[in-house]
N, CA, C and O atoms as a DFTB+ gen file, in Angstrom:
564 C
 N C O
     1  1      27.032      -4.550       0.152
     2  2      26.198      -4.687      -1.023
     3  2      25.894      -6.168      -1.248
     4  3      26.786      -7.013      -1.176
     5  1      24.662      -6.462      -1.513
     6  2      24.245      -7.833      -1.735
     7  2      24.273      -8.161      -3.223
     8  3      24.059      -7.293      -4.069
     9  1      24.542      -9.435      -3.527
    10  2      24.412      -9.876      -4.913
    11  2      22.927      -9.994      -5.230
    12  3      22.090      -9.943      -4.329
    13  1      22.604     -10.151      -6.500
    14  2      21.200     -10.278      -6.909
    15  2      20.543     -11.462      -6.206
    16  3      19.410     -11.364      -5.735
    17  1      21.266     -12.586      -6.140
    18  2      20.724     -13.794      -5.492
    19  2      20.529     -13.580      -3.996
    20  3      19.517     -13.996      -3.432
    21  1      21.509     -12.923      -3.349
    22  2      21.390     -12.660      -1.913
    23  2      20.224     -11.714      -1.636
    24  3      19.496     -11.888      -0.659
    25  1      20.053     -10.723      -2.490
    26  2      18.952      -9.774      -2.338
    27  2      17.605     -10.484      -2.491
    28  3      16.676     -10.218      -1.728
    29  1      17.494     -11.382      -3.468
    30  2      16.244     -12.144      -3.656
    31  2      15.963     -13.032      -2.452
    32  3      14.821     -13.125      -2.000
    33  1      17.001     -13.687      -1.927
    34  2      16.841     -14.554      -0.762
    35  2      16.408     -13.732       0.452
    36  3      15.525     -14.141       1.206
    37  1      17.036     -12.574       0.633
    38  2      16.693     -11.701       1.755
    39  2      15.239     -11.247       1.672
    40  3      14.519     -11.278       2.671
    41  1      14.807     -10.828       0.489
    42  2      13.412     -10.392       0.326
    43  2      12.444     -11.548       0.547
    44  3      11.386     -11.359       1.146
    45  1      12.792     -12.743       0.071
    46  2      11.941     -13.912       0.298
    47  2      11.822     -14.187       1.803
    48  3      10.729     -14.456       2.302
    49  1      12.941     -14.119       2.517
    50  2      12.921     -14.321       3.971
    51  2      12.100     -13.231       4.660
    52  3      11.383     -13.503       5.623
    53  1      12.204     -12.010       4.169
    54  2      11.422     -10.909       4.727
    55  2       9.932     -11.208       4.617
    56  3       9.211     -11.118       5.610
    57  1       9.459     -11.564       3.419
    58  2       8.025     -11.804       3.215
    59  2       7.551     -13.044       3.964
    60  3       6.417     -13.077       4.443
    61  1       8.391     -14.056       4.072
    62  2       8.036     -15.235       4.869
    63  2       7.910     -14.836       6.339
    64  3       6.977     -15.253       7.026
    65  1       8.850     -14.030       6.812
    66  2       8.802     -13.553       8.198
    67  2       7.549     -12.739       8.477
    68  3       6.937     -12.877       9.536
    69  1       7.167     -11.889       7.525
    70  2       5.950     -11.096       7.686
    71  2       4.722     -12.002       7.765
    72  3       3.864     -11.818       8.629
    73  1       4.643     -12.972       6.867
    74  2       3.501     -13.899       6.847
    75  2       3.438     -14.738       8.119
    76  3       2.350     -15.083       8.581
    77  1       4.577     -15.065       8.680
    78  2       4.599     -15.835       9.928
    79  2       4.165     -14.977      11.113
    80  3       3.464     -15.461      12.001
    81  1       4.574     -13.708      11.135
    82  2       4.196     -12.832      12.252
    83  2       2.722     -12.440      12.176
    84  3       2.039     -12.368      13.198
    85  1       2.237     -12.187      10.960
    86  2       0.842     -11.774      10.762
    87  2       0.171     -12.686       9.743
    88  3      -0.052     -12.288       8.599
    89  1      -0.152     -13.912      10.160
    90  2      -0.760     -14.866       9.220
    91  2      -2.245     -14.569       8.996
    92  3      -3.099     -14.957       9.792
    93  1      -2.522     -13.888       7.921
    94  2      -3.908     -13.609       7.578
    95  2      -4.006     -13.361       6.087
    96  3      -3.005     -13.115       5.414
    97  1      -5.213     -13.429       5.587
    98  2      -5.445     -13.157       4.171
    99  2      -5.764     -11.676       4.032
   100  3      -6.697     -11.168       4.654
   101  1      -4.986     -10.998       3.218
   102  2      -5.182      -9.570       2.972
   103  2      -6.077      -9.376       1.757
   104  3      -6.120     -10.240       0.881
   105  1      -6.785      -8.267       1.689
   106  2      -7.640      -7.962       0.543
   107  2      -6.787      -7.788      -0.717
   108  3      -7.071      -8.411      -1.740
   109  1      -5.766      -6.967      -0.660
   110  2      -4.846      -6.660      -1.756
   111  2      -5.548      -6.467      -3.090
   112  3      -6.094      -5.392      -3.341
   113  1      -5.550      -7.482      -3.955
   114  2      -6.139      -7.339      -5.292
   115  2      -7.608      -7.766      -5.338
   116  3      -8.275      -7.556      -6.351
   117  1      -8.113      -8.356      -4.271
   118  2      -9.467      -8.893      -4.249
   119  2     -10.480      -7.843      -3.792
   120  3     -11.252      -8.079      -2.863
   121  1     -10.470      -6.686      -4.452
   122  2     -11.363      -5.591      -4.069
   123  2     -12.697      -5.625      -4.809
   124  3     -13.632      -4.910      -4.449
   125  1     -12.781      -6.451      -5.833
   126  2     -13.969      -6.533      -6.702
   127  2     -14.148      -5.259      -7.532
   128  3     -15.207      -5.036      -8.118
   129  1     -13.097      -4.421      -7.577
   130  2     -13.082      -3.232      -8.420
   131  2     -11.897      -3.400      -9.371
   132  3     -10.763      -3.596      -8.934
   133  1     -12.167      -3.323     -10.651
   134  2     -11.117      -3.520     -11.648
   135  2      -9.994      -2.500     -11.460
   136  3     -10.229      -1.295     -11.370
   137  1      -8.759      -3.024     -11.403
   138  2      -7.549      -2.203     -11.316
   139  2      -7.517      -1.278     -10.106
   140  3      -6.990      -0.167     -10.174
   141  1      -8.084      -1.746      -9.000
   142  2      -8.089      -1.022      -7.725
   143  2      -7.522      -1.990      -6.700
   144  3      -8.148      -3.004      -6.392
   145  1      -6.330      -1.685      -6.165
   146  2      -5.683      -2.660      -5.291
   147  2      -4.935      -2.001      -4.136
   148  3      -4.624      -0.810      -4.155
   149  1      -4.666      -2.819      -3.144
   150  2      -3.864      -2.439      -1.990
   151  2      -2.509      -3.109      -2.150
   152  3      -2.433      -4.265      -2.567
   153  1      -1.438      -2.392      -1.823
   154  2      -0.098      -2.955      -2.019
   155  2       0.824      -2.601      -0.871
   156  3       0.737      -1.532      -0.267
   157  1       1.720      -3.551      -0.593
   158  2       2.838      -3.325       0.312
   159  2       4.048      -2.994      -0.554
   160  3       4.202      -3.544      -1.644
   161  1       4.904      -2.103      -0.075
   162  2       6.136      -1.783      -0.786
   163  2       7.236      -1.532       0.237
   164  3       7.037      -0.815       1.218
   165  1       8.398      -2.133      -0.004
   166  2       9.540      -1.904       0.885
   167  2      10.815      -1.924       0.059
   168  3      10.946      -2.691      -0.895
   169  1      11.749      -1.068       0.444
   170  2      13.062      -1.034      -0.201
   171  2      14.083      -0.629       0.857
   172  3      13.823      -0.754       2.054
   173  1      15.224      -0.151       0.425
   174  2      16.295       0.157       1.366
   175  2      16.238       1.556       1.964
   176  3      17.169       1.963       2.660
   177  1      15.161       2.300       1.707
   178  2      15.030       3.619       2.328
   179  2      13.669       3.843       2.969
   180  3      13.508       4.747       3.789
   181  1      12.686       3.019       2.599
   182  2      11.326       3.279       3.086
   183  2      10.444       2.044       2.969
   184  3      10.750       1.080       2.268
   185  1       9.333       2.127       3.693
   186  2       8.258       1.137       3.582
   187  2       6.978       1.926       3.329
   188  3       6.775       2.991       3.912
   189  1       6.115       1.401       2.458
   190  2       4.866       2.077       2.129
   191  2       3.730       1.077       2.045
   192  3       3.928      -0.107       1.771
   193  1       2.533       1.590       2.292
   194  2       1.297       0.859       2.042
   195  2       0.478       1.749       1.120
   196  3       0.267       2.924       1.418
   197  1       0.013       1.194      -0.006
   198  2      -0.663       1.976      -1.045
   199  2      -2.082       1.499      -1.297
   200  3      -2.429       0.343      -1.057
   201  1      -2.879       2.417      -1.782
   202  2      -4.053       2.110      -2.595
   203  2      -3.659       2.590      -3.984
   204  3      -3.389       3.774      -4.184
   205  1      -3.627       1.674      -4.938
   206  2      -3.307       2.018      -6.321
   207  2      -4.550       1.872      -7.180
   208  3      -5.219       0.839      -7.156
   209  1      -4.849       2.913      -7.935
   210  2      -5.974       2.899      -8.876
   211  2      -5.359       3.002     -10.263
   212  3      -4.862       4.056     -10.661
   213  1      -5.400       1.889     -10.993
   214  2      -4.676       1.790     -12.257
   215  2      -5.590       1.614     -13.465
   216  3      -5.158       1.124     -14.509
   217  1      -6.834       2.008     -13.326
   218  2      -7.797       1.801     -14.405
   219  2      -7.296       2.456     -15.689
   220  3      -6.827       3.594     -15.676
   221  1      -7.401       1.721     -16.800
   222  2      -6.925       2.232     -18.094
   223  2      -7.725       3.442     -18.564
   224  3      -7.203       4.331     -19.235
   225  1      -8.995       3.453     -18.199
   226  2      -9.861       4.575     -18.544
   227  2      -9.598       5.698     -17.529
   228  3      -9.945       5.574     -16.354
   229  1      -8.988       6.781     -17.990
   230  2      -8.603       7.868     -17.086
   231  2      -9.802       8.429     -16.326
   232  3      -9.701       8.729     -15.137
   233  1     -10.923       8.568     -17.003
   234  2     -12.127       9.103     -16.365
   235  2     -12.555       8.221     -15.189
   236  3     -12.893       8.726     -14.119
   237  1     -12.539       6.904     -15.395
   238  2     -12.920       5.952     -14.343
   239  2     -11.898       5.993     -13.196
   240  3     -12.271       5.983     -12.023
   241  1     -10.606       6.041     -13.551
   242  2      -9.538       6.109     -12.546
   243  2      -9.723       7.345     -11.664
   244  3      -9.651       7.256     -10.438
   245  1      -9.958       8.481     -12.286
   246  2     -10.117       9.728     -11.533
   247  2     -11.403       9.722     -10.704
   248  3     -11.451      10.301      -9.619
   249  1     -12.430       9.072     -11.214
   250  2     -13.684       8.969     -10.462
   251  2     -13.465       8.214      -9.146
   252  3     -13.929       8.654      -8.093
   253  1     -12.758       7.079      -9.205
   254  2     -12.465       6.329      -7.971
   255  2     -11.597       7.153      -7.023
   256  3     -11.843       7.193      -5.818
   257  1     -10.590       7.804      -7.575
   258  2      -9.705       8.622      -6.745
   259  2     -10.498       9.737      -6.050
   260  3     -10.336       9.955      -4.849
   261  1     -11.337      10.428      -6.789
   262  2     -12.097      11.540      -6.227
   263  2     -13.091      11.083      -5.168
   264  3     -13.378      11.828      -4.231
   265  1     -13.621       9.867      -5.303
   266  2     -14.506       9.343      -4.259
   267  2     -13.736       9.151      -2.956
   268  3     -14.233       9.488      -1.881
   269  1     -12.526       8.610      -3.051
   270  2     -11.721       8.435      -1.840
   271  2     -11.283       9.789      -1.302
   272  3     -11.271      10.008      -0.090
   273  1     -10.927      10.684      -2.193
   274  2     -10.520      12.029      -1.772
   275  2     -11.670      12.741      -1.046
   276  3     -11.430      13.511      -0.116
   277  1     -12.902      12.492      -1.461
   278  2     -14.064      13.081      -0.793
   279  2     -14.196      12.568       0.642
   280  3     -14.781      13.234       1.495
   281  1     -13.649      11.384       0.899
   282  2     -13.684      10.788       2.236
   283  2     -12.385      11.034       3.012
   284  3     -12.167      10.438       4.066
   285  1     -11.538      11.900       2.494
   286  2     -10.199      12.127       3.060
   287  2     -10.239      12.433       4.555
   288  3      -9.478      11.845       5.324
   289  1     -11.118      13.348       4.977
   290  2     -11.170      13.698       6.400
   291  2     -11.509      12.492       7.261
   292  3     -10.890      12.284       8.304
   293  1     -12.473      11.706       6.842
   294  2     -12.855      10.498       7.589
   295  2     -11.692       9.519       7.606
   296  3     -11.345       8.975       8.655
   297  1     -11.095       9.297       6.449
   298  2      -9.976       8.357       6.336
   299  2      -8.830       8.773       7.257
   300  3      -8.267       7.936       7.963
   301  1      -8.484      10.052       7.254
   302  2      -7.349      10.507       8.065
   303  2      -7.674      10.616       9.551
   304  3      -6.805      10.384      10.391
   305  1      -8.899      10.962       9.881
   306  2      -9.252      11.110      11.296
   307  2      -9.567       9.780      11.974
   308  3      -9.273       9.602      13.156
   309  1     -10.157       8.855      11.240
   310  2     -10.603       7.608      11.861
   311  2      -9.733       6.396      11.551
   312  3      -9.800       5.390      12.257
   313  1      -8.917       6.482      10.499
   314  2      -8.175       5.293      10.081
   315  2      -6.662       5.503      10.003
   316  3      -5.915       4.825      10.709
   317  1      -6.196       6.426       9.163
   318  2      -4.758       6.628       8.946
   319  2      -4.473       8.112       8.753
   320  3      -5.077       8.759       7.897
   321  1      -3.561       8.646       9.542
   322  2      -3.144      10.032       9.322
   323  2      -1.879      10.040       8.460
   324  3      -1.307       8.987       8.178
   325  1      -1.459      11.205       8.055
   326  2      -0.232      11.379       7.268
   327  2      -0.269      10.689       5.911
   328  3       0.747      10.177       5.441
   329  1      -1.430      10.676       5.289
   330  2      -1.556      10.077       3.954
   331  2      -1.100      11.051       2.882
   332  3      -1.165      12.268       3.055
   333  1      -0.643      10.501       1.789
   334  2      -0.305      11.279       0.608
   335  2      -1.304      10.892      -0.474
   336  3      -1.475       9.710      -0.774
   337  1      -1.961      11.883      -1.056
   338  2      -2.920      11.663      -2.137
   339  2      -2.292      12.205      -3.415
   340  3      -1.951      13.385      -3.486
   341  1      -2.138      11.364      -4.412
   342  2      -1.592      11.827      -5.690
   343  2      -2.482      11.332      -6.819
   344  3      -2.520      10.144      -7.141
   345  1      -3.198      12.285      -7.407
   346  2      -4.152      11.980      -8.472
   347  2      -3.463      11.422      -9.712
   348  3      -3.982      10.503     -10.345
   349  1      -2.314      11.962     -10.062
   350  2      -1.574      11.542     -11.256
   351  2      -0.157      11.168     -10.868
   352  3       0.762      11.980     -10.964
   353  1       0.009       9.929     -10.427
   354  2       1.308       9.414      -9.999
   355  2       1.916       8.634     -11.159
   356  3       1.269       7.747     -11.716
   357  1       3.149       8.958     -11.525
   358  2       3.798       8.284     -12.644
   359  2       4.713       7.178     -12.133
   360  3       5.643       7.429     -11.367
   361  1       4.437       5.953     -12.567
   362  2       5.271       4.806     -12.215
   363  2       6.582       4.850     -13.002
   364  3       6.709       5.607     -13.964
   365  1       7.543       4.042     -12.593
   366  2       8.835       3.994     -13.284
   367  2       8.702       3.652     -14.762
   368  3       9.520       4.078     -15.578
   369  1       7.671       2.880     -15.106
   370  2       7.472       2.481     -16.509
   371  2       6.733       3.547     -17.323
   372  3       6.455       3.339     -18.504
   373  1       6.410       4.693     -16.696
   374  2       5.748       5.789     -17.394
   375  2       4.234       5.782     -17.290
   376  3       3.582       6.750     -17.681
   377  1       3.669       4.706     -16.771
   378  2       2.216       4.612     -16.625
   379  2       1.745       5.569     -15.531
   380  3       2.364       5.667     -14.471
   381  1       0.648       6.268     -15.799
   382  2       0.073       7.193     -14.823
   383  2      -1.078       6.493     -14.110
   384  3      -1.994       5.966     -14.741
   385  1      -1.010       6.499     -12.781
   386  2      -2.051       5.907     -11.945
   387  2      -2.444       6.952     -10.898
   388  3      -1.870       8.040     -10.851
   389  1      -3.417       6.616     -10.069
   390  2      -3.723       7.417      -8.881
   391  2      -3.275       6.594      -7.686
   392  3      -3.478       5.381      -7.654
   393  1      -2.669       7.245      -6.707
   394  2      -2.131       6.514      -5.558
   395  2      -2.399       7.298      -4.284
   396  3      -2.253       8.519      -4.230
   397  1      -2.799       6.549      -3.261
   398  2      -2.933       7.078      -1.909
   399  2      -2.028       6.199      -1.063
   400  3      -2.136       4.974      -1.111
   401  1      -1.129       6.811      -0.282
   402  2      -0.209       5.981       0.468
   403  2       0.226       6.638       1.761
   404  3       0.050       7.835       1.992
   405  1       0.808       5.781       2.593
   406  2       1.423       6.195       3.841
   407  2       2.814       5.573       3.848
   408  3       3.022       4.476       3.329
   409  1       3.767       6.297       4.448
   410  2       5.164       5.891       4.334
   411  2       5.871       5.945       5.674
   412  3       5.556       6.772       6.529
   413  1       6.838       5.045       5.843
   414  2       7.701       5.049       7.028
   415  2       9.149       5.120       6.547
   416  3       9.592       4.301       5.742
   417  1       9.874       6.114       7.054
   418  2      11.292       6.275       6.754
   419  2      12.022       6.662       8.026
   420  3      11.343       7.038       8.982
   421  1      13.309       6.607       8.122
   422  2      14.197       5.790       7.305
   423  2      14.147       4.345       7.803
   424  3      14.232       4.081       9.003
   425  1      14.013       3.459       6.898
   426  2      13.877       2.040       7.225
   427  2      14.433       1.245       6.060
   428  3      14.374       1.709       4.922
   429  1      14.964       0.072       6.309
   430  2      15.576      -0.695       5.230
   431  2      15.238      -2.170       5.326
   432  3      15.376      -2.786       6.383
   433  1      14.795      -2.727       4.215
   434  2      14.524      -4.163       4.149
   435  2      15.818      -4.957       4.295
   436  3      15.784      -6.119       4.700
   437  1      16.948      -4.356       3.973
   438  2      18.240      -5.048       4.076
   439  2      18.725      -5.172       5.514
   440  3      19.621      -5.966       5.800
   441  1      18.143      -4.397       6.417
   442  2      18.538      -4.438       7.820
   443  2      17.518      -5.274       8.592
   444  3      16.401      -4.823       8.845
   445  1      17.901      -6.466       8.954
   446  2      16.985      -7.369       9.672
   447  2      16.488      -6.770      10.988
   448  3      15.416      -7.139      11.468
   449  1      17.251      -5.858      11.569
   450  2      16.817      -5.206      12.803
   451  2      15.602      -4.313      12.577
   452  3      14.911      -3.967      13.536
   453  1      15.327      -3.933      11.336
   454  2      14.162      -3.103      11.007
   455  2      12.911      -3.935      10.701
   456  3      11.806      -3.397      10.640
   457  1      13.084      -5.220      10.512
   458  2      11.968      -6.033      10.031
   459  2      10.742      -5.975      10.919
   460  3       9.635      -5.794      10.410
   461  1      10.895      -6.120      12.218
   462  2       9.711      -6.088      13.095
   463  2       8.996      -4.745      13.016
   464  3       7.767      -4.692      13.064
   465  1       9.749      -3.669      12.896
   466  2       9.152      -2.347      12.758
   467  2       8.363      -2.255      11.451
   468  3       7.253      -1.722      11.425
   469  1       8.941      -2.775      10.370
   470  2       8.251      -2.776       9.077
   471  2       7.011      -3.667       9.137
   472  3       5.941      -3.275       8.672
   473  1       7.152      -4.862       9.708
   474  2       6.010      -5.774       9.819
   475  2       4.861      -5.100      10.563
   476  3       3.713      -5.165      10.123
   477  1       5.164      -4.458      11.682
   478  2       4.129      -3.797      12.479
   479  2       3.499      -2.634      11.703
   480  3       2.282      -2.450      11.729
   481  1       4.329      -1.861      11.019
   482  2       3.834      -0.761      10.183
   483  2       2.899      -1.302       9.110
   484  3       1.793      -0.788       8.938
   485  1       3.330      -2.333       8.385
   486  2       2.494      -2.943       7.345
   487  2       1.161      -3.409       7.924
   488  3       0.098      -3.113       7.377
   489  1       1.229      -4.133       9.025
   490  2       0.009      -4.682       9.616
   491  2      -0.953      -3.561      10.031
   492  3      -2.140      -3.597       9.706
   493  1      -0.431      -2.579      10.744
   494  2      -1.281      -1.492      11.247
   495  2      -1.921      -0.699      10.103
   496  3      -3.127      -0.452      10.115
   497  1      -1.121      -0.305       9.130
   498  2      -1.624       0.561       8.059
   499  2      -2.509      -0.190       7.073
   500  3      -3.539       0.336       6.650
   501  1      -2.130      -1.405       6.701
   502  2      -2.968      -2.155       5.752
   503  2      -4.286      -2.543       6.412
   504  3      -5.334      -2.504       5.767
   505  1      -4.248      -2.911       7.673
   506  2      -5.493      -3.222       8.385
   507  2      -6.416      -2.012       8.397
   508  3      -7.625      -2.149       8.205
   509  1      -5.858      -0.835       8.618
   510  2      -6.664       0.391       8.630
   511  2      -7.241       0.681       7.244
   512  3      -8.415       1.031       7.127
   513  1      -6.425       0.541       6.189
   514  2      -6.932       0.727       4.818
   515  2      -8.073      -0.247       4.536
   516  3      -9.094       0.137       3.966
   517  1      -7.901      -1.493       4.931
   518  2      -8.939      -2.497       4.672
   519  2     -10.221      -2.189       5.441
   520  3     -11.313      -2.321       4.888
   521  1     -10.111      -1.783       6.704
   522  2     -11.306      -1.428       7.481
   523  2     -12.037      -0.257       6.826
   524  3     -13.264      -0.256       6.735
   525  1     -11.281       0.732       6.373
   526  2     -11.867       1.859       5.660
   527  2     -12.594       1.370       4.417
   528  3     -13.732       1.767       4.165
   529  1     -11.949       0.516       3.644
   530  2     -12.530       0.020       2.401
   531  2     -13.811      -0.784       2.666
   532  3     -14.805      -0.622       1.958
   533  1     -13.783      -1.634       3.671
   534  2     -14.957      -2.432       4.008
   535  2     -16.119      -1.520       4.406
   536  3     -17.267      -1.766       4.036
   537  1     -15.809      -0.473       5.158
   538  2     -16.830       0.467       5.615
   539  2     -17.442       1.278       4.467
   540  3     -18.638       1.567       4.476
   541  1     -16.611       1.646       3.474
   542  2     -17.059       2.570       2.428
   543  2     -17.050       1.994       1.015
   544  3     -17.154       2.745       0.045
   545  1     -16.930       0.684       0.885
   546  2     -16.816       0.102      -0.456
   547  2     -18.067       0.333      -1.314
   548  3     -17.950       0.487      -2.530
   549  1     -19.244       0.360      -0.713
   550  2     -20.459       0.635      -1.507
   551  2     -20.389       2.025      -2.146
   552  3     -20.765       2.202      -3.305
   553  1     -19.912       2.990      -1.393
   554  2     -19.772       4.351      -1.926
   555  2     -18.671       4.400      -3.001
   556  3     -18.851       5.018      -4.051
   557  1     -17.552       3.755      -2.733
   558  2     -16.429       3.785      -3.663
   559  2     -16.798       3.129      -4.985
   560  3     -16.385       3.595      -6.047
   561  1     -17.573       2.051      -4.927
   562  2     -17.981       1.358      -6.161
   563  2     -18.869       2.257      -6.984
   564  3     -19.320       1.863      -8.060
């Protein structure tokens, strides 16, 4: 078990290692769509790459989600398979968002031997999400 400080240091080293292996600028929050972002997530059981739609206006949030859902076959056949689509995903803080994600398990950020596998997973899946977004952003907007 790591102390809080050791855990923070380990995560900092993880993200530095990822940036060194794949030095590039990711789209992430720079989608030009309010509250529509791409995210990396890793913990001690899994790694995920998300599209999070967090628009405060539920109607607008669902509209963006449904546009991506309408492209589901294209997204899964040409970009990323094994996606999870959740129209009403509840965050730990109780906020409801829409989330589309892909996951890799069992994997742990605490195990340095898993880092290259996680880095490669992040790079492959986020690159695919970004290519999809670039191709279909006019429709999604």
